Structure formats: C-alpha cells, structure tokens
A tleap script that builds the chain and sets N, CA, C and O, in Angstrom:
source leaprc.protein.ff14SB
mol = sequence {
  NMET LYS LEU ASP ILE TYR LYS ASP ASP GLY
  ALA ILE THR ALA GLU TYR ALA ILE ALA THR
  LEU ALA GLY VAL ALA PHE ALA GLY LEU MET
  LEU LEU VAL LEU ARG SER GLU GLU VAL ARG
  SER MET LEU PHE LYS LEU VAL GLY ARG ALA
  LEU GLY LEU GLU CILE
}
set mol.1.N position { -16.479 59.541 -45.047 }
set mol.1.CA position { -15.222 59.247 -44.389 }
set mol.1.C position { -14.171 58.987 -45.459 }
set mol.1.O position { -14.374 58.173 -46.360 }
set mol.2.N position { -13.066 59.677 -45.351 }
set mol.2.CA position { -11.998 59.550 -46.339 }
set mol.2.C position { -10.929 58.589 -45.813 }
set mol.2.O position { -10.448 58.738 -44.690 }
set mol.3.N position { -10.566 57.612 -46.626 }
set mol.3.CA position { -9.526 56.662 -46.237 }
set mol.3.C position { -8.162 57.192 -46.651 }
set mol.3.O position { -7.983 57.685 -47.765 }
set mol.4.N position { -7.224 57.087 -45.755 }
set mol.4.CA position { -5.853 57.519 -46.046 }
set mol.4.C position { -5.019 56.271 -46.311 }
set mol.4.O position { -4.640 55.567 -45.376 }
set mol.5.N position { -4.734 55.996 -47.578 }
set mol.5.CA position { -4.013 54.768 -47.935 }
set mol.5.C position { -2.530 54.856 -47.636 }
set mol.5.O position { -1.818 53.859 -47.760 }
set mol.6.N position { -2.049 56.025 -47.246 }
set mol.6.CA position { -0.620 56.190 -46.979 }
set mol.6.C position { -0.283 56.142 -45.496 }
set mol.6.O position { 0.873 56.340 -45.122 }
set mol.7.N position { -1.258 55.888 -44.659 }
set mol.7.CA position { -0.995 55.779 -43.222 }
set mol.7.C position { -0.220 54.485 -42.961 }
set mol.7.O position { -0.512 53.441 -43.544 }
set mol.8.N position { 0.752 54.577 -42.090 }
set mol.8.CA position { 1.536 53.384 -41.771 }
set mol.8.C position { 1.503 53.074 -40.275 }
set mol.8.O position { 2.478 52.587 -39.703 }
set mol.9.N position { 0.371 53.366 -39.662 }
set mol.9.CA position { 0.203 53.043 -38.249 }
set mol.9.C position { 0.337 51.535 -38.055 }
set mol.9.O position { -0.303 50.751 -38.756 }
set mol.10.N position { 1.160 51.143 -37.115 }
set mol.10.CA position { 1.350 49.723 -36.827 }
set mol.10.C position { 2.409 49.063 -37.673 }
set mol.10.O position { 2.679 47.876 -37.488 }
set mol.11.N position { 3.020 49.782 -38.594 }
set mol.11.CA position { 4.030 49.161 -39.455 }
set mol.11.C position { 5.260 48.748 -38.658 }
set mol.11.O position { 5.824 47.680 -38.894 }
set mol.12.N position { 5.675 49.588 -37.720 }
set mol.12.CA position { 6.864 49.257 -36.931 }
set mol.12.C position { 6.587 48.055 -36.040 }
set mol.12.O position { 7.455 47.199 -35.869 }
set mol.13.N position { 5.402 47.981 -35.478 }
set mol.13.CA position { 5.038 46.828 -34.651 }
set mol.13.C position { 5.077 45.548 -35.476 }
set mol.13.O position { 5.554 44.516 -35.002 }
set mol.14.N position { 4.588 45.608 -36.688 }
set mol.14.CA position { 4.614 44.429 -37.558 }
set mol.14.C position { 6.054 44.048 -37.899 }
set mol.14.O position { 6.384 42.864 -37.968 }
set mol.15.N position { 6.908 45.045 -38.111 }
set mol.15.CA position { 8.316 44.749 -38.404 }
set mol.15.C position { 8.984 44.074 -37.217 }
set mol.15.O position { 9.747 43.123 -37.387 }
set mol.16.N position { 8.697 44.565 -36.008 }
set mol.16.CA position { 9.245 43.921 -34.810 }
set mol.16.C position { 8.748 42.483 -34.689 }
set mol.16.O position { 9.514 41.588 -34.331 }
set mol.17.N position { 7.487 42.263 -34.981 }
set mol.17.CA position { 6.920 40.917 -34.883 }
set mol.17.C position { 7.596 39.980 -35.887 }
set mol.17.O position { 7.907 38.837 -35.551 }
set mol.18.N position { 7.823 40.447 -37.096 }
set mol.18.CA position { 8.474 39.612 -38.108 }
set mol.18.C position { 9.920 39.326 -37.715 }
set mol.18.O position { 10.390 38.197 -37.858 }
set mol.19.N position { 10.626 40.343 -37.219 }
set mol.19.CA position { 12.009 40.145 -36.786 }
set mol.19.C position { 12.082 39.175 -35.607 }
set mol.19.O position { 12.999 38.357 -35.533 }
set mol.20.N position { 11.127 39.261 -34.692 }
set mol.20.CA position { 11.099 38.344 -33.548 }
set mol.20.C position { 10.838 36.915 -34.012 }
set mol.20.O position { 11.486 35.982 -33.537 }
set mol.21.N position { 9.909 36.738 -34.919 }
set mol.21.CA position { 9.639 35.397 -35.441 }
set mol.21.C position { 10.854 34.826 -36.172 }
set mol.21.O position { 11.158 33.640 -36.044 }
set mol.22.N position { 11.542 35.664 -36.933 }
set mol.22.CA position { 12.744 35.208 -37.632 }
set mol.22.C position { 13.816 34.807 -36.628 }
set mol.22.O position { 14.510 33.810 -36.830 }
set mol.23.N position { 13.960 35.565 -35.558 }
set mol.23.CA position { 14.932 35.236 -34.520 }
set mol.23.C position { 14.615 33.924 -33.824 }
set mol.23.O position { 15.513 33.126 -33.556 }
set mol.24.N position { 13.356 33.702 -33.533 }
set mol.24.CA position { 12.937 32.453 -32.889 }
set mol.24.C position { 13.164 31.263 -33.828 }
set mol.24.O position { 13.612 30.201 -33.396 }
set mol.25.N position { 12.857 31.447 -35.099 }
set mol.25.CA position { 13.076 30.373 -36.070 }
set mol.25.C position { 14.567 30.047 -36.188 }
set mol.25.O position { 14.945 28.877 -36.251 }
set mol.26.N position { 15.410 31.080 -36.217 }
set mol.26.CA position { 16.851 30.854 -36.295 }
set mol.26.C position { 17.361 30.155 -35.044 }
set mol.26.O position { 18.201 29.260 -35.140 }
set mol.27.N position { 16.870 30.546 -33.873 }
set mol.27.CA position { 17.271 29.899 -32.625 }
set mol.27.C position { 16.866 28.432 -32.623 }
set mol.27.O position { 17.628 27.580 -32.165 }
set mol.28.N position { 15.682 28.130 -33.125 }
set mol.28.CA position { 15.248 26.733 -33.208 }
set mol.28.C position { 16.118 25.924 -34.144 }
set mol.28.O position { 16.450 24.774 -33.852 }
set mol.29.N position { 16.487 26.511 -35.258 }
set mol.29.CA position { 17.369 25.827 -36.198 }
set mol.29.C position { 18.739 25.572 -35.568 }
set mol.29.O position { 19.303 24.488 -35.718 }
set mol.30.N position { 19.267 26.565 -34.870 }
set mol.30.CA position { 20.568 26.392 -34.217 }
set mol.30.C position { 20.494 25.327 -33.125 }
set mol.30.O position { 21.447 24.572 -32.928 }
set mol.31.N position { 19.386 25.265 -32.428 }
set mol.31.CA position { 19.214 24.242 -31.398 }
set mol.31.C position { 19.251 22.850 -32.020 }
set mol.31.O position { 19.880 21.945 -31.471 }
set mol.32.N position { 18.591 22.671 -33.146 }
set mol.32.CA position { 18.620 21.378 -33.823 }
set mol.32.C position { 20.021 21.020 -34.296 }
set mol.32.O position { 20.450 19.873 -34.173 }
set mol.33.N position { 20.731 22.005 -34.835 }
set mol.33.CA position { 22.080 21.748 -35.334 }
set mol.33.C position { 23.023 21.409 -34.180 }
set mol.33.O position { 23.824 20.480 -34.288 }
set mol.34.N position { 22.934 22.154 -33.082 }
set mol.34.CA position { 23.861 21.942 -31.970 }
set mol.34.C position { 23.565 20.665 -31.186 }
set mol.34.O position { 24.403 20.220 -30.402 }
set mol.35.N position { 22.413 20.083 -31.379 }
set mol.35.CA position { 22.129 18.804 -30.725 }
set mol.35.C position { 22.834 17.643 -31.415 }
set mol.35.O position { 22.923 16.547 -30.862 }
set mol.36.N position { 23.325 17.881 -32.602 }
set mol.36.CA position { 24.046 16.854 -33.346 }
set mol.36.C position { 25.385 16.572 -32.666 }
set mol.36.O position { 26.127 17.500 -32.344 }
set mol.37.N position { 25.687 15.313 -32.454 }
set mol.37.CA position { 26.934 14.931 -31.775 }
set mol.37.C position { 28.159 15.327 -32.596 }
set mol.37.O position { 29.174 15.732 -32.029 }
set mol.38.N position { 28.079 15.217 -33.910 }
set mol.38.CA position { 29.211 15.577 -34.760 }
set mol.38.C position { 29.529 17.060 -34.639 }
set mol.38.O position { 30.693 17.444 -34.519 }
set mol.39.N position { 28.495 17.890 -34.670 }
set mol.39.CA position { 28.696 19.337 -34.562 }
set mol.39.C position { 29.221 19.689 -33.182 }
set mol.39.O position { 30.113 20.527 -33.052 }
set mol.40.N position { 28.683 19.064 -32.162 }
set mol.40.CA position { 29.122 19.341 -30.789 }
set mol.40.C position { 30.593 19.007 -30.611 }
set mol.40.O position { 31.343 19.804 -30.045 }
set mol.41.N position { 31.018 17.842 -31.084 }
set mol.41.CA position { 32.429 17.478 -30.923 }
set mol.41.C position { 33.329 18.398 -31.742 }
set mol.41.O position { 34.425 18.739 -31.299 }
set mol.42.N position { 32.882 18.801 -32.924 }
set mol.42.CA position { 33.674 19.717 -33.738 }
set mol.42.C position { 33.834 21.065 -33.032 }
set mol.42.O position { 34.920 21.645 -33.051 }
set mol.43.N position { 32.762 21.566 -32.410 }
set mol.43.CA position { 32.846 22.832 -31.697 }
set mol.43.C position { 33.752 22.728 -30.470 }
set mol.43.O position { 34.518 23.650 -30.190 }
set mol.44.N position { 33.673 21.618 -29.737 }
set mol.44.CA position { 34.547 21.435 -28.586 }
set mol.44.C position { 36.009 21.403 -29.006 }
set mol.44.O position { 36.856 21.996 -28.340 }
set mol.45.N position { 36.314 20.719 -30.101 }
set mol.45.CA position { 37.682 20.675 -30.590 }
set mol.45.C position { 38.160 22.053 -31.024 }
set mol.45.O position { 39.298 22.435 -30.752 }
set mol.46.N position { 37.293 22.796 -31.698 }
set mol.46.CA position { 37.647 24.133 -32.165 }
set mol.46.C position { 37.933 25.069 -30.989 }
set mol.46.O position { 38.919 25.805 -31.007 }
set mol.47.N position { 37.077 25.042 -29.971 }
set mol.47.CA position { 37.274 25.887 -28.800 }
set mol.47.C position { 38.527 25.431 -28.040 }
set mol.47.O position { 39.296 26.261 -27.555 }
set mol.48.N position { 38.726 24.131 -27.939 }
set mol.48.CA position { 39.917 23.613 -27.277 }
set mol.48.C position { 41.203 24.063 -27.949 }
set mol.48.O position { 42.161 24.447 -27.278 }
set mol.49.N position { 41.222 24.014 -29.279 }
set mol.49.CA position { 42.400 24.485 -30.012 }
set mol.49.C position { 42.602 25.985 -29.823 }
set mol.49.O position { 43.737 26.443 -29.690 }
set mol.50.N position { 41.515 26.753 -29.808 }
set mol.50.CA position { 41.616 28.195 -29.638 }
set mol.50.C position { 42.164 28.555 -28.261 }
set mol.50.O position { 42.880 29.545 -28.113 }
set mol.51.N position { 41.826 27.750 -27.255 }
set mol.51.CA position { 42.309 27.991 -25.905 }
set mol.51.C position { 43.633 27.314 -25.615 }
set mol.51.O position { 44.199 27.500 -24.538 }
set mol.52.N position { 44.130 26.542 -26.547 }
set mol.52.CA position { 45.405 25.845 -26.376 }
set mol.52.C position { 45.314 24.631 -25.470 }
set mol.52.O position { 46.293 24.247 -24.831 }
set mol.53.N position { 44.132 24.029 -25.416 }
set mol.53.CA position { 43.922 22.855 -24.570 }
set mol.53.C position { 44.050 21.595 -25.406 }
set mol.53.O position { 43.762 21.598 -26.602 }
set mol.54.N position { 44.481 20.530 -24.773 }
set mol.54.CA position { 44.524 19.217 -25.448 }
set mol.54.C position { 43.247 18.470 -25.113 }
set mol.54.O position { 43.010 18.106 -23.961 }
set mol.55.N position { 42.430 18.246 -26.124 }
set mol.55.CA position { 41.150 17.538 -25.905 }
set mol.55.C position { 41.201 16.220 -26.651 }
set mol.55.O position { 40.239 15.453 -26.616 }
savepdb mol mol.pdb
quit
C-alpha cells in the first residue's frame, strides 16, 4: 500500500473548525468586555452622541 503524503482530505473541514473556535473565543472575550459597566456606559454615550440624543 502506497501512502500519498500530499493528500489534503479533510483540510478544509479542519480550517472551518479552527475558524469556528476562533470565532467562539472572540465572542466570549467580547461578552466579558461588554459586561463591564465602564465599557457599557461608554458605548451608550457614543451611540447617544451618534444619534444626537442627550444621555
């Protein structure tokens, strides 16, 4: 039986899995950051200014 070392079967699936894990990790990090009261108030002020609202 001859082994083909250049076969890349499953490579795309592995790339999708790595990209999905990176996305989940980034979402978790953003969730931790957005739970901070300082960040939340800063974002509300920024959106309020962008919409022309007095907050």
